[in-house]
C-alpha positions in Angstrom: 2.1 -18.0 -29.1 3.6 -15.4 -26.9 1.7 -14.0 -24.0 2.9 -10.5 -23.1 3.4 -9.9 -19.4 5.1 -7.7 -16.9 7.4 -9.0 -14.2 7.8 -6.9 -11.0 10.9 -6.8 -8.8 11.5 -4.9 -5.6 14.8 -3.0 -5.6 15.5 -1.1 -2.4 11.8 -0.5 -2.0 11.4 0.7 -5.6 9.2 -1.1 -8.1 11.2 -2.3 -11.1 9.1 -3.5 -14.0 10.3 -5.5 -17.0 8.2 -6.7 -19.9 8.4 -10.2 -21.2 7.3 -11.5 -24.6 6.5 -7.9 -25.6 8.2 -7.2 -28.9 5.1 -5.0 -29.4 4.0 -3.5 -26.1 0.2 -3.7 -25.8 -1.8 -1.8 -23.1 -2.8 -4.9 -21.1 0.6 -5.5 -19.4 0.9 -1.8 -18.7 -2.5 -1.8 -17.1 -1.4 -4.8 -15.0 1.6 -2.8 -13.9 -0.7 0.1 -12.9 -2.8 -2.2 -10.6 0.3 -3.8 -9.1 1.8 -0.4 -8.5 -1.3 0.6 -6.5 -0.9 -2.5 -4.4 2.9 -1.7 -4.0 2.0 1.7 -2.6 -0.6 0.3 -0.2 2.1 -2.1 1.0 4.4 0.9 1.9 6.6 0.8 -1.2 8.4 3.9 -2.6 6.4 5.8 -5.2 9.1 5.7 -7.9 8.7 3.2 -10.7 11.6 2.0 -12.9 10.5 0.6 -16.2 13.0 -1.5 -18.2 11.9 -1.5 -21.8 14.7 -3.7 -23.2 13.3 -6.1 -25.8 10.3 -3.9 -26.5 10.6 -3.0 -30.1 7.3 -1.0 -30.5 5.0 0.9 -28.2 1.6 2.0 -29.5 -0.4 5.0 -28.4 -2.6 2.9 -26.1 0.4 1.6 -24.2 1.9 5.1 -24.0 -1.4 6.5 -22.8 -1.4 3.8 -20.0 2.1 5.0 -19.0 0.8 8.6 -18.8 -1.9 7.4 -16.4 0.6 5.5 -14.4 2.8 8.6 -14.3 -0.1 10.7 -13.1 -0.7 8.2 -10.2 3.0 8.2 -9.3 3.1 12.0 -9.3 0.1 12.2 -7.1 2.0 10.0 -4.6 5.2 12.0 -4.8 7.0 9.7 -7.3 7.8 9.4 -11.0 8.5 6.9 -13.8 12.0 6.3 -15.0 12.5 4.4 -18.2 15.7 2.5 -18.9 17.1 0.5 -21.8 14.8 2.0 -24.3 15.0 0.7 -27.9 15.5 3.3 -30.6 12.1 2.7 -32.2 10.3 3.1 -28.8 12.4 6.2 -28.0 11.2 7.7 -31.3 7.6 7.0 -30.3 8.2 8.9 -27.1 9.8 11.8 -29.1 7.1 11.8 -31.8 4.3 12.0 -29.2 6.3 14.6 -27.2 6.1 12.4 -24.1 9.9 12.4 -23.9 9.4 15.8 -22.1 7.1 14.2 -19.5 9.1 11.2 -18.5 12.7 10.6 -17.2 15.1 8.2 -18.9 18.3 6.4 -18.0 20.7 4.3 -20.0 20.5 1.2 -17.8 19.1 -0.1 -14.6 21.9 1.1 -12.4 21.5 4.6 -13.7 17.7 4.4 -13.2 18.1 3.2 -9.7 20.5 6.0 -9.0 18.1 8.5 -10.5 15.2 7.1 -8.4 17.4 7.6 -5.3 18.0 11.2 -6.5 21.7 10.9 -7.3 21.8 11.2 -11.1 21.1 13.8 -13.6 19.4 11.3 -15.9 16.4 11.3 -13.7 15.5 14.3 -11.7 13.5 14.9 -8.6 9.8 15.3 -9.3 9.0 18.9 -10.2 5.7 20.7 -9.8 3.4 20.1 -12.8 3.6 23.7 -14.0 7.4 24.1 -13.4 9.4 24.3 -16.6 12.5 22.2 -16.6 14.6 20.6 -19.2 14.0 16.9 -19.9 16.5 14.4 -21.2 15.6 12.4 -24.3 15.6 8.6 -24.3 19.2 7.4 -24.8 19.9 5.4 -27.9 20.1 1.7 -27.4 23.6 0.5 -26.9 24.0 -2.9 -28.5 20.7 -4.3 -27.4 19.5 -7.3 -29.4 16.5 -6.9 -31.6 15.4 -10.4 -30.5 12.5 -10.5 -28.1 13.1 -11.5 -24.5 11.3 -14.5 -23.2 10.8 -15.7 -19.7 13.3 -18.2 -18.5 12.0 -21.8 -18.6 13.3 -22.6 -15.1 12.8 -20.8 -11.9 16.2 -19.6 -10.5 15.2 -20.0 -6.9 
């Protein structure tokens, strides 16, 4: 049986989150990400969060709601969420719920990191909550496998 989890990486002081064994994204790993983000901030990490959604084929309203709460926390600390490698069905969930206007999206990790650093048009610097600005839609998935990702069985270290 698969146990959905989130794996966290530090990339230039940014938090990069990727979900494992999460063909269907449940709120539990997103809530785990929220608590780990708060520890990241307390440790002096940058407030931007990059969320790699490759392999996630479905995100329910509870998981999306948890992302909204994480977004709120990031904004309060001067940061934002940047999603990358979003599967088409998940992108549609963002569009249907109109959350595509709230979040920033990038095609891949490099573009998301560039956006977090402020160098790309895919992600934009955080705006004031009442400031109107155009938002990009999640990019269509470019050849991503519909197979779920699983944790490697050996530790690469």
